[in-house]
ZAMIVO-92514 format. One record per atom (N, C-alpha, C): x, y, z; residue number from 1. Coordinates in steps of 0.02 Angstrom, whole numbers. Layout:
BEGIN
<pt x="X" y="Y" z="Z" i="NUM"/>
...
//
This chain:
BEGIN
<pt x="4402" y="5373" z="2907" i="1"/>
<pt x="4368" y="5380" z="2904" i="1"/>
<pt x="4293" y="5351" z="2921" i="1"/>
<pt x="4355" y="5276" z="2994" i="2"/>
<pt x="4298" y="5259" z="3060" i="2"/>
<pt x="4265" y="5302" z="3084" i="2"/>
<pt x="4315" y="5383" z="3066" i="3"/>
<pt x="4322" y="5394" z="3152" i="3"/>
<pt x="4259" y="5452" z="3101" i="3"/>
<pt x="4262" y="5449" z="3075" i="4"/>
<pt x="4215" y="5521" z="3005" i="4"/>
<pt x="4132" y="5490" z="3029" i="4"/>
<pt x="4128" y="5415" z="3006" i="5"/>
<pt x="4063" y="5390" z="2994" i="5"/>
<pt x="4018" y="5361" z="3060" i="5"/>
<pt x="4109" y="5380" z="3099" i="6"/>
<pt x="4054" y="5355" z="3166" i="6"/>
<pt x="4010" y="5410" z="3221" i="6"/>
<pt x="4093" y="5471" z="3162" i="7"/>
<pt x="4027" y="5557" z="3207" i="7"/>
<pt x="3968" y="5554" z="3182" i="7"/>
<pt x="3965" y="5551" z="3105" i="8"/>
<pt x="3928" y="5587" z="3050" i="8"/>
<pt x="3885" y="5500" z="3042" i="8"/>
<pt x="3851" y="5440" z="3079" i="9"/>
<pt x="3819" y="5400" z="3043" i="9"/>
<pt x="3757" y="5403" z="3068" i="9"/>
<pt x="3729" y="5435" z="3084" i="10"/>
<pt x="3647" y="5439" z="3091" i="10"/>
<pt x="3635" y="5489" z="3052" i="10"/>
<pt x="3670" y="5553" z="3035" i="11"/>
<pt x="3667" y="5601" z="2955" i="11"/>
<pt x="3658" y="5557" z="2904" i="11"/>
<pt x="3735" y="5522" z="2898" i="12"/>
<pt x="3734" y="5499" z="2847" i="12"/>
<pt x="3674" y="5421" z="2818" i="12"/>
<pt x="3651" y="5380" z="2862" i="13"/>
<pt x="3597" y="5340" z="2863" i="13"/>
<pt x="3548" y="5360" z="2832" i="13"/>
<pt x="3500" y="5419" z="2856" i="14"/>
<pt x="3456" y="5470" z="2851" i="14"/>
<pt x="3467" y="5494" z="2766" i="14"/>
<pt x="3520" y="5498" z="2768" i="15"/>
<pt x="3563" y="5502" z="2695" i="15"/>
<pt x="3546" y="5459" z="2662" i="15"/>
<pt x="3578" y="5440" z="2647" i="16"/>
<pt x="3583" y="5346" z="2601" i="16"/>
<pt x="3457" y="5352" z="2612" i="16"/>
<pt x="3435" y="5357" z="2668" i="17"/>
<pt x="3380" y="5313" z="2654" i="17"/>
<pt x="3333" y="5392" z="2624" i="17"/>
<pt x="3347" y="5444" z="2632" i="18"/>
<pt x="3312" y="5486" z="2577" i="18"/>
<pt x="3362" y="5484" z="2502" i="18"/>
<pt x="3403" y="5480" z="2461" i="19"/>
<pt x="3457" y="5458" z="2432" i="19"/>
<pt x="3351" y="5401" z="2395" i="19"/>
<pt x="3381" y="5339" z="2423" i="20"/>
<pt x="3305" y="5280" z="2382" i="20"/>
<pt x="3234" y="5284" z="2420" i="20"/>
<pt x="3213" y="5332" z="2452" i="21"/>
<pt x="3169" y="5361" z="2427" i="21"/>
<pt x="3152" y="5402" z="2371" i="21"/>
<pt x="3210" y="5450" z="2365" i="22"/>
<pt x="3180" y="5473" z="2325" i="22"/>
<pt x="3179" y="5453" z="2224" i="22"/>
<pt x="3224" y="5418" z="2229" i="23"/>
<pt x="3234" y="5381" z="2196" i="23"/>
<pt x="3177" y="5336" z="2153" i="23"/>
<pt x="3148" y="5280" z="2236" i="24"/>
<pt x="3117" y="5268" z="2212" i="24"/>
<pt x="2997" y="5318" z="2187" i="24"/>
<pt x="3029" y="5344" z="2201" i="25"/>
<pt x="2979" y="5430" z="2204" i="25"/>
<pt x="2977" y="5458" z="2114" i="25"/>
<pt x="3047" y="5444" z="2115" i="26"/>
<pt x="3026" y="5482" z="2038" i="26"/>
<pt x="3051" y="5402" z="1974" i="26"/>
<pt x="3041" y="5360" z="2015" i="27"/>
<pt x="3048" y="5285" z="1961" i="27"/>
<pt x="2962" y="5312" z="1955" i="27"/>
<pt x="2922" y="5241" z="2020" i="28"/>
<pt x="2900" y="5201" z="2022" i="28"/>
<pt x="2810" y="5243" z="2018" i="28"/>
<pt x="2812" y="5323" z="2036" i="29"/>
<pt x="2800" y="5343" z="2085" i="29"/>
<pt x="2777" y="5339" z="2138" i="29"/>
<pt x="2723" y="5392" z="2174" i="30"/>
<pt x="2732" y="5425" z="2246" i="30"/>
<pt x="2678" y="5341" z="2282" i="30"/>
<pt x="2571" y="5330" z="2239" i="31"/>
<pt x="2563" y="5287" z="2294" i="31"/>
<pt x="2603" y="5207" z="2281" i="31"/>
<pt x="2637" y="5183" z="2218" i="32"/>
<pt x="2658" y="5105" z="2206" i="32"/>
<pt x="2710" y="5143" z="2313" i="32"/>
<pt x="2736" y="5202" z="2307" i="33"/>
<pt x="2809" y="5215" z="2327" i="33"/>
<pt x="2780" y="5197" z="2403" i="33"/>
<pt x="2737" y="5241" z="2423" i="34"/>
<pt x="2674" y="5204" z="2490" i="34"/>
<pt x="2658" y="5159" z="2503" i="34"/>
<pt x="2622" y="5104" z="2467" i="35"/>
<pt x="2594" y="5053" z="2455" i="35"/>
<pt x="2700" y="5012" z="2506" i="35"/>
<pt x="2736" y="5019" z="2436" i="36"/>
<pt x="2794" y="4938" z="2463" i="36"/>
<pt x="2842" y="4992" z="2535" i="36"/>
<pt x="2827" y="5074" z="2576" i="37"/>
<pt x="2834" y="5077" z="2646" i="37"/>
<pt x="2796" y="5050" z="2687" i="37"/>
<pt x="2731" y="5042" z="2674" i="38"/>
<pt x="2688" y="5018" z="2698" i="38"/>
<pt x="2705" y="4957" z="2717" i="38"/>
<pt x="2702" y="4894" z="2670" i="39"/>
<pt x="2726" y="4835" z="2662" i="39"/>
<pt x="2766" y="4813" z="2711" i="39"/>
<pt x="2822" y="4863" z="2690" i="40"/>
<pt x="2884" y="4855" z="2737" i="40"/>
<pt x="2885" y="4859" z="2801" i="40"/>
<pt x="2832" y="4924" z="2856" i="41"/>
<pt x="2836" y="4939" z="2907" i="41"/>
<pt x="2791" y="4863" z="2941" i="41"/>
<pt x="2734" y="4839" z="2896" i="42"/>
<pt x="2718" y="4786" z="2912" i="42"/>
<pt x="2728" y="4725" z="2927" i="42"/>
<pt x="2812" y="4692" z="2864" i="43"/>
<pt x="2816" y="4638" z="2881" i="43"/>
<pt x="2904" y="4657" z="2913" i="43"/>
<pt x="2898" y="4706" z="2975" i="44"/>
<pt x="2975" y="4736" z="2983" i="44"/>
<pt x="2903" y="4735" z="3078" i="44"/>
<pt x="2863" y="4742" z="3072" i="45"/>
<pt x="2816" y="4734" z="3130" i="45"/>
<pt x="2829" y="4664" z="3134" i="45"/>
<pt x="2799" y="4645" z="3083" i="46"/>
<pt x="2775" y="4548" z="3141" i="46"/>
<pt x="2808" y="4528" z="3128" i="46"/>
<pt x="2877" y="4557" z="3108" i="47"/>
<pt x="2968" y="4523" z="3091" i="47"/>
<pt x="2955" y="4509" z="3211" i="47"/>
<pt x="2966" y="4595" z="3200" i="48"/>
<pt x="2986" y="4580" z="3272" i="48"/>
<pt x="2908" y="4551" z="3333" i="48"/>
<pt x="2875" y="4540" z="3324" i="49"/>
<pt x="2843" y="4530" z="3378" i="49"/>
<pt x="2834" y="4459" z="3348" i="49"/>
<pt x="2823" y="4429" z="3309" i="50"/>
<pt x="2842" y="4366" z="3302" i="50"/>
<pt x="2928" y="4319" z="3353" i="50"/>
<pt x="2970" y="4391" z="3338" i="51"/>
<pt x="3010" y="4354" z="3413" i="51"/>
<pt x="2992" y="4355" z="3435" i="51"/>
<pt x="2968" y="4418" z="3469" i="52"/>
<pt x="2946" y="4415" z="3533" i="52"/>
<pt x="2907" y="4384" z="3582" i="52"/>
<pt x="2855" y="4331" z="3526" i="53"/>
<pt x="2835" y="4323" z="3571" i="53"/>
<pt x="2885" y="4214" z="3568" i="53"/>
<pt x="2912" y="4240" z="3519" i="54"/>
<pt x="2969" y="4143" z="3507" i="54"/>
<pt x="2936" y="4112" z="3497" i="54"/>
<pt x="2924" y="4133" z="3413" i="55"/>
<pt x="2867" y="4086" z="3368" i="55"/>
<pt x="2936" y="4058" z="3335" i="55"/>
<pt x="2949" y="4070" z="3309" i="56"/>
<pt x="3027" y="4032" z="3269" i="56"/>
<pt x="3059" y="3982" z="3301" i="56"/>
<pt x="3065" y="3988" z="3360" i="57"/>
<pt x="3075" y="3961" z="3422" i="57"/>
<pt x="3056" y="3880" z="3424" i="57"/>
<pt x="3011" y="3861" z="3404" i="58"/>
<pt x="2971" y="3825" z="3389" i="58"/>
<pt x="2999" y="3770" z="3322" i="58"/>
<pt x="3043" y="3783" z="3291" i="59"/>
<pt x="3085" y="3779" z="3206" i="59"/>
<pt x="3139" y="3750" z="3244" i="59"/>
<pt x="3147" y="3744" z="3272" i="60"/>
<pt x="3245" y="3721" z="3307" i="60"/>
<pt x="3254" y="3667" z="3320" i="60"/>
<pt x="3283" y="3670" z="3290" i="61"/>
<pt x="3337" y="3567" z="3319" i="61"/>
<pt x="3330" y="3574" z="3390" i="61"/>
<pt x="3321" y="3545" z="3452" i="62"/>
<pt x="3358" y="3535" z="3488" i="62"/>
<pt x="3407" y="3525" z="3517" i="62"/>
<pt x="3451" y="3560" z="3550" i="63"/>
<pt x="3511" y="3543" z="3564" i="63"/>
<pt x="3533" y="3497" z="3599" i="63"/>
<pt x="3619" y="3454" z="3563" i="64"/>
<pt x="3626" y="3395" z="3595" i="64"/>
<pt x="3666" y="3419" z="3658" i="64"/>
//
């Protein structure tokens, strides 16, 4: 099973993402799903940006 998953990792991940997207489109509709995807992308971008500039390092305790 582990060998199968390592060989088909990317298609499996995209299949799960497609399933989740289809469920969202069916249950909450196109515009709400689009808004959810936009906010998720913006949050991801903001998180990577803040990590890159070192924003969260100021909240860490100093090492002893």
